[in-house]
N, C-alpha and C positions, 0 to 999 in steps of 0.2 A: 236158312234157305226155305224151310217149310213155312216160315212166317211170310216171306216174300210171295211164295206161290199161293198161300192162303189169302193174302191181301188181293192178289190178282183175281183169284177165284171169287172173292167177295165182291170185287168191282164188277165182274161179269154178271154176277147175280143182280146187282143194281141196274145194269143195262137192260136186263129182262123185265125189270119193274121194281118199284119201291118195296112191294110186299116180299118179293124174293130176296131183295137186299137185306131187309130186316130179318127174315127167316134164316138167311145164310150165316147170321151171327151165332146161331145155335148149332152146335156140331152135328147133331142127328139130322136136323132139317137141312143143313148144308149138304149132307150126303144125299138127301132127297132131291135137292137141286141138281147135283151131279148125275144122279140116275135119270132124272127127267130130261136133262139136256146133254146126255152122253153122246149124242150124234154129232155135236159140234166139236171140231178138232181142238179148239182152245180149251174147252172144258176138260177134255180127256188129258191133254198135255199138262195142264196145271195140276189136275188131280194126281196123275201118276208121278210127276216131279215132286209134288208135296209129300206123297206117300214114301217115295224113295228117300228124300232128305230127312223126313221124320224117322224112318227106319234106321238111317245112319246115325242120327242123334241118339236114338234109343239104344242102339248097339254100343255106341261110345259110352253112354251112361252105365250100361250093364258091365262093360269092361272095367270102368272106373270102380264100380261097386265091388266087383269080384277081386280087384287088386288091392282092396283096403286090407292092410295087415290086421290080423286078430279079429276080423269081422265075425266069423262064426262063434268064437268064444264070447265076444261082447253081446251078440244077439241071445245066446243061451243064458248069459248072466242077466240080461234084461228081462227075459221071460221068467226067470226065477225070482224076480222082484228087485234086482239091483238097478235102480233107475239111473244111477250115475255111470253105468257101464258104457252107454252110448256116448255120453258127454265126454268121458275120459278118452274114448276112442278118437275123438276129433280134436282133443286138446293136448294130447301127449306127443311125443316124438315118434309115434308109430308111423308117421308119413315119411320118415327119413328113407332115403333111397337104400333099399336092402342090398342092392347089387354092388354098391360101391363099398369095398372093404378097405378101410384105411388102417395101415399098420401104425399103431401108436408107438411112438418112440419111448423107450423106457425112461422113466423119470430119473434123471441123474441124482445120485445120492449127494445130499448137500455136504460140502466139505465142512468139517467141524471148525468152529471158530477157535483158532489157536492163539490164545492170548500171549503165549510165550513168543511166538514168531512176530506178532504185532508189537510186543514190547521191544524186541530186538530191532525191529524196523524203525520205531520211534527213536530209540537210543542211537542208532546209526545216523539217522537224519540230524539229531541234535549235535552229535560229534562233528559231523560234516559242516553243519551250519556254523558251529562255534569257530571253525578254522577261518571263516571269512566274515564273521559278524563285525559290524562297525557301528551301526546306529543303535539307538535305544530299542527300536522296534525289532531289530535283528536279535538282540540279546533277550528280549521278551519271548520271542519265538523259540529260542534255544531253551530257555527255562521251561516254557510250556511243553516242549517235546520231551524234556527229561521228566517232567511231572506225569505226562501221559505214559511214558515208558515204565515208570515206577508203578503207576496204577494198573497197567496191563499185567506186569509181573506179579503184583499182589493178587490179581484175580485168577491166576493160574490154578486150576483145581488140584486137589491133593493126589488124585490118581494119574496126573500127567507124569510122563517119564522124567521130565526135567523140573519137577516141582522144587526140589531142594536147591537147584541152581537158580531157579526163579526167585526164591526167598533171598538168596545172596545178592542177586541183581537188584532187588528192591532197595536194599540198603545202599548199594553202590550208586544207583540212579538218584536216590534221594540226596545223597552226599553231593553228587554233581549239580543237582538243582540248587541246593543250598549254597554251593560255591558260586554259582552264576548269580544268585540273588545278592550275595555279599558284594560281588564285583560291581553289580548294577548300582547298588546303594553307594558304594565308594566312588563311583564316577559321577554321582549327582552333585 
């Protein structure tokens, strides 16, 4: 708004003469024009409206500056020679809204990868699929599931409570896979 009133003020200076128009471009001399022609209502109105709008703009700027988080600390650090203090002030997340507090949900603990359970799941799927398998592709899938089940059981860590059972299952699942392989070869 102050720019609008300043432009109107400058245009009125041009109406008084080209010399006043040129001089009104210089702030101090523009004030001289205002004092000289104060008796005109338009000059007073434009000057006062410009001063009010400029005051509001300055007040807004001051409020913005005062609300910058960590400004006093950054200015002190800058005075002590830390030239990056002001740059960091404007490049960090210091501008995040401090009034909004978000309750972070606790990170769920990851469920441990249970190779024993996965081995059982592959074995169950293999047994179920073997009941209905008819095509060569079906039997390949059954053999693949037994192979995955055996691999999962073989990967069960020694500290697992079912480690010994897993070792027994490895042999059982390998035997089932071998049986399926023999049957596939016999059907060819």
